[in-house]
C-alpha positions as a Python dict, from the first residue, in 0.01 Angstrom:
ca = {
    (1, 'M'): (0, 0, 0),
    (2, 'K'): (282, -186, -146),
    (3, 'L'): (536, -340, 109),
    (4, 'Y'): (887, -450, -20),
    (5, 'V'): (1186, -618, 207),
    (6, 'S'): (1557, -598, 114),
    (7, 'I'): (1830, -787, 241),
    (8, 'N'): (2013, -463, 376),
    (9, 'P'): (1970, -115, 333),
    (10, 'Q'): (2220, -71, 73),
    (11, 'E'): (1953, -326, -164),
    (12, 'L'): (1691, -132, -14),
    (13, 'G'): (1848, 203, -113),
    (14, 'E'): (1902, 76, -460),
    (15, 'K'): (1528, -67, -487),
    (16, 'A'): (1384, 231, -358),
    (17, 'A'): (1585, 456, -582),
    (18, 'S'): (1504, 292, -909),
    (19, 'H'): (1133, 334, -828),
    (20, 'A'): (1200, 697, -746),
    (21, 'A'): (1385, 750, -1070),
    (22, 'D'): (1108, 522, -1270),
    (23, 'E'): (847, 789, -1148),
    (24, 'L'): (1057, 1094, -1197),
    (25, 'N'): (1133, 1030, -1532),
    (26, 'K'): (750, 899, -1577),
    (27, 'A'): (666, 1304, -1495),
    (28, 'I'): (877, 1426, -1680),
    (29, 'S'): (785, 1253, -2000),
    (30, 'E'): (448, 1311, -1949),
    (31, 'Q'): (454, 1728, -1801),
    (32, 'G'): (783, 1821, -1916),
    (33, 'Y'): (920, 1859, -1528),
    (34, 'A'): (933, 1669, -1214),
    (35, 'R'): (868, 1803, -832),
    (36, 'L'): (1026, 1545, -594),
    (37, 'L'): (1047, 1595, -197),
    (38, 'V'): (1317, 1421, 4),
    (39, 'S'): (1366, 1347, 384),
    (40, 'T'): (1653, 1343, 552),
    (41, 'G'): (1839, 1156, 844),
    (42, 'A'): (2057, 842, 861),
    (43, 'S'): (1776, 611, 689),
    (44, 'Q'): (1825, 786, 383),
    (45, 'F'): (2148, 770, 283),
    (46, 'E'): (2152, 471, 83),
    (47, 'T'): (1839, 594, -98),
    (48, 'L'): (2020, 954, -183),
    (49, 'S'): (2346, 815, -265),
    (50, 'A'): (2177, 588, -516),
    (51, 'L'): (1931, 777, -658),
    (52, 'I'): (2210, 1064, -810),
    (53, 'K'): (2316, 784, -956),
    (54, 'K'): (2026, 768, -1205),
    (55, 'D'): (1917, 845, -1571),
    (56, 'I'): (1748, 1129, -1471),
    (57, 'D'): (1704, 1516, -1679),
    (58, 'W'): (1778, 1679, -1338),
    (59, 'K'): (1763, 1995, -1522),
    (60, 'K'): (1378, 1924, -1493),
    (61, 'V'): (1373, 1851, -1155),
    (62, 'E'): (1251, 2079, -887),
    (63, 'M'): (1327, 1947, -531),
    (64, 'F'): (1213, 2067, -155),
    (65, 'H'): (1261, 1882, 151),
    (66, 'L'): (1096, 1814, 489),
    (67, 'D'): (1229, 2023, 781),
    (68, 'E'): (1485, 2226, 968),
    (69, 'Y'): (1545, 2326, 1310),
    (70, 'V'): (1452, 2638, 1436),
    (71, 'N'): (1757, 2883, 1466),
    (72, 'L'): (2040, 2610, 1379),
    (73, 'P'): (2303, 2742, 1164),
    (74, 'E'): (2375, 2605, 811),
    (75, 'N'): (2717, 2472, 911),
    (76, 'H'): (2591, 2281, 1208),
    (77, 'I'): (2646, 1895, 1127),
    (78, 'A'): (2280, 1856, 1221),
    (79, 'S'): (2140, 2096, 963),
    (80, 'F'): (1943, 1951, 683),
    (81, 'R'): (2024, 2184, 433),
    (82, 'K'): (2396, 2135, 483),
    (83, 'Y'): (2307, 1742, 450),
    (84, 'L'): (2110, 1844, 167),
    (85, 'K'): (2370, 2043, -41),
    (86, 'E'): (2659, 1801, 65),
    (87, 'R'): (2446, 1467, -58),
    (88, 'F'): (2180, 1576, -269),
    (89, 'V'): (2186, 1931, -418),
    (90, 'Q'): (2572, 2017, -511),
    (91, 'R'): (2650, 1651, -700),
    (92, 'I'): (2338, 1680, -959),
    (93, 'P'): (2213, 1983, -1175),
    (94, 'L'): (1871, 2035, -1031),
    (95, 'K'): (1634, 2289, -1179),
    (96, 'K'): (1576, 2431, -832),
    (97, 'A'): (1602, 2331, -486),
    (98, 'H'): (1349, 2517, -199),
    (99, 'L'): (1550, 2447, 108),
    (100, 'V'): (1384, 2475, 455),
    (101, 'N'): (1591, 2763, 626),
    (102, 'G'): (1515, 2796, 1012),
    (103, 'E'): (1721, 3088, 1062),
    (104, 'G'): (1554, 3470, 1064),
    (105, 'D'): (1210, 3547, 918),
    (106, 'I'): (1055, 3224, 1013),
    (107, 'K'): (682, 3358, 895),
    (108, 'E'): (831, 3499, 589),
    (109, 'T'): (1025, 3150, 516),
    (110, 'I'): (660, 2947, 556),
    (111, 'K'): (477, 3213, 344),
    (112, 'L'): (750, 3157, 85),
    (113, 'L'): (759, 2787, 109),
    (114, 'T'): (404, 2775, 77),
    (115, 'E'): (349, 2968, -251),
    (116, 'E'): (594, 2749, -409),
    (117, 'I'): (499, 2421, -309),
    (118, 'R'): (133, 2508, -390),
    (119, 'K'): (218, 2577, -734),
    (120, 'Q'): (192, 2222, -847),
    (121, 'P'): (146, 1876, -701),
    (122, 'I'): (457, 1709, -589),
    (123, 'D'): (532, 1413, -787),
    (124, 'V'): (748, 1185, -607),
    (125, 'A'): (786, 1223, -210),
    (126, 'L'): (1062, 1036, -54),
    (127, 'I'): (941, 1025, 330),
    (128, 'G'): (1106, 852, 635),
    (129, 'I'): (964, 726, 962),
    (130, 'G'): (1137, 823, 1253),
    (131, 'E'): (1157, 578, 1579),
    (132, 'N'): (844, 747, 1737),
    (133, 'A'): (675, 679, 1371),
    (134, 'H'): (719, 1051, 1326),
    (135, 'I'): (699, 1171, 940),
    (136, 'A'): (880, 1463, 879),
    (137, 'F'): (905, 1641, 1235),
    (138, 'N'): (528, 1581, 1309),
    (139, 'D'): (588, 1392, 1680),
    (140, 'P'): (313, 1259, 1818),
    (141, 'P'): (69, 1364, 1900),
    (142, 'A'): (103, 1515, 1515),
    (143, 'D'): (-196, 1746, 1381),
    (144, 'F'): (-340, 1580, 1139),
    (145, 'D'): (-643, 1889, 1106),
    (146, 'T'): (-403, 2173, 976),
    (147, 'K'): (-438, 2228, 636),
    (148, 'E'): (-112, 2492, 683),
    (149, 'A'): (193, 2359, 407),
    (150, 'Y'): (466, 2429, 687),
    (151, 'I'): (363, 2472, 1065),
    (152, 'V'): (634, 2534, 1368),
    (153, 'V'): (628, 2212, 1611),
    (154, 'E'): (790, 2122, 1941),
    (155, 'L'): (1014, 1829, 1929),
    (156, 'D'): (907, 1569, 2199),
    (157, 'D'): (1215, 1355, 2411),
    (158, 'K'): (1197, 1026, 2162),
    (159, 'C'): (1293, 1220, 1836),
    (160, 'K'): (1557, 1440, 2020),
    (161, 'E'): (1702, 1119, 2198),
    (162, 'Q'): (1719, 956, 1820),
    (163, 'Q'): (1907, 1265, 1689),
    (164, 'V'): (2187, 1237, 1970),
    (165, 'R'): (2200, 812, 1869),
    (166, 'E'): (2247, 903, 1515),
    (167, 'G'): (2536, 1132, 1646),
    (168, 'W'): (2396, 1443, 1501),
    (169, 'F'): (2426, 1637, 1863),
    (170, 'K'): (2624, 1548, 2166),
    (171, 'I'): (2351, 1536, 2425),
    (172, 'I'): (1973, 1560, 2452),
    (173, 'E'): (1996, 1984, 2556),
    (174, 'D'): (2176, 2062, 2268),
    (175, 'V'): (1855, 1920, 2046),
    (176, 'P'): (1691, 2267, 1935),
    (177, 'K'): (1302, 2266, 2092),
    (178, 'T'): (1155, 2347, 1786),
    (179, 'A'): (1165, 2313, 1403),
    (180, 'I'): (995, 2403, 1107),
    (181, 'S'): (819, 2082, 948),
    (182, 'M'): (577, 2026, 637),
    (183, 'S'): (279, 1884, 764),
    (184, 'V'): (105, 1605, 760),
    (185, 'Y'): (-181, 1748, 538),
    (186, 'Q'): (48, 1862, 247),
    (187, 'I'): (284, 1570, 268),
    (188, 'M'): (-34, 1341, 188),
    (189, 'Q'): (-86, 1576, -147),
    (190, 'S'): (186, 1419, -341),
    (191, 'K'): (100, 1215, -583),
    (192, 'I'): (321, 896, -472),
    (193, 'I'): (490, 829, -136),
    (194, 'I'): (816, 627, -123),
    (195, 'S'): (921, 557, 213),
    (196, 'S'): (1278, 414, 311),
    (197, 'V'): (1289, 274, 633),
    (198, 'P'): (1620, 66, 697),
    (199, 'H'): (1761, -39, 1028),
    (200, 'L'): (1658, -210, 1374),
    (201, 'V'): (1614, 58, 1550),
    (202, 'K'): (1295, 142, 1330),
    (203, 'A'): (1111, -188, 1377),
    (204, 'K'): (898, -114, 1652),
    (205, 'A'): (792, 242, 1460),
    (206, 'V'): (747, 19, 1140),
    (207, 'K'): (536, -261, 1344),
    (208, 'D'): (318, 10, 1505),
    (209, 'T'): (232, 164, 1184),
    (210, 'L'): (111, -139, 994),
    (211, 'E'): (-81, -310, 1276),
    (212, 'S'): (-243, -9, 1415),
    (213, 'D'): (-543, 169, 1340),
    (214, 'L'): (-498, 555, 1198),
    (215, 'T'): (-406, 726, 1552),
    (216, 'N'): (-207, 1078, 1577),
    (217, 'T'): (1, 897, 1840),
    (218, 'I'): (117, 686, 1579),
    (219, 'P'): (183, 933, 1266),
    (220, 'A'): (272, 739, 1045),
    (221, 'T'): (4, 543, 1008),
    (222, 'M'): (-151, 818, 840),
    (223, 'L'): (60, 722, 555),
    (224, 'K'): (-211, 373, 505),
    (225, 'Q'): (-455, 650, 401),
    (226, 'H'): (-275, 763, 73),
    (227, 'D'): (-367, 535, -225),
    (228, 'N'): (-38, 561, -372),
    (229, 'W'): (220, 469, -61),
    (230, 'H'): (543, 231, -99),
    (231, 'L'): (711, 108, 180),
    (232, 'Y'): (1049, 1, 166),
    (233, 'L'): (1173, -220, 458),
    (234, 'D'): (1481, -436, 518),
    (235, 'E'): (1547, -770, 740),
    (236, 'S'): (1608, -570, 1031),
    (237, 'S'): (1320, -282, 1012),
    (238, 'S'): (1078, -598, 924),
    (239, 'S'): (1184, -779, 1185),
    (240, 'L'): (879, -723, 1434),
    (241, 'I'): (604, -757, 1178),
    (242, 'D'): (401, -1079, 1064),
    (243, 'H'): (540, -1198, 741),
    (244, 'K'): (240, -1405, 708),
    (245, 'Q'): (24, -1122, 720),
    (246, 'S'): (-85, -980, 427),
    (247, 'Y'): (12, -600, 411),
    (248, 'N'): (-150, -551, 35),
    (249, 'S'): (133, -679, -121),
    (250, 'L'): (473, -857, 55),
    (251, 'Y'): (801, -849, -194),
    (252, 'L'): (1098, -1054, -42),
}
C-alpha cells in the first residue's frame, strides 16, 4: 500500500489521474491494450475529469464499472450508466464500455458481464471508498467469500443516506433497495488499485480502514490485502489519521 495526501480534491484528482494514465499507457505499450475499471459518485468527479484529458490511446482501452441500482431507469439522475456516459464514455473514444444495466434480465446481465470481465485481468481499477467504508456496493457486512464476479446486494441505510446527501435522491425512501455490484473478490483480481477518496465525510471511513484489521464490517480493509494498492486522500479525508504513523509510504 502507498498513501498520498494532497491539499484539495482537485490536486488529488490530478495526481490520481496521472498515476492511472501512466499505468494505462504502460499496459498498452506492453500488451497492446488496457482494461480499466472505474467507480462513480461525487468523490470521483475530479479524478475522471482529469483522466479524460490525459494523453492515452483510448481506442485501445476497454472500460468496466462497478455497480448499478436494480430497476433504476438510465435517465434518472442517480443512474451510474448516465453518470459514466456523460462524464467519461461519451467524451473519449473508448474501444468498448461494458456498462452494468440494472434493468431487464438481471441474471443474463450478470452472466454476460462475468464472461467479459474474466477474459483478461483488469489493468487499472479506480476504486472509491464509501462513507460506510463500502467498496462498490458491498456494504457491511460485505461478502468476502463469494467468487462470483457480480452479485445482487441489499443496500444498508448508511449507504442510502450517503446517496441522499450527495443529491442523487430526494429522500431515503427513493433509494432502490438493491443493486448489482462487482464482488470484493473480483475487485481484488485487478493488477493495480487506485483509490481517490477526498472530502471530510470520508475521514472516518479512511481512519477505520487504515487502523482496523481485516473485517467485512469495514469492507475497504480488504484493499490493504492487495499488493499494489494506492490510496489518494486530501487534507479533509486524511484529517483523522495519525500522520506520524507509518502506513508504508506517506506523501504530503
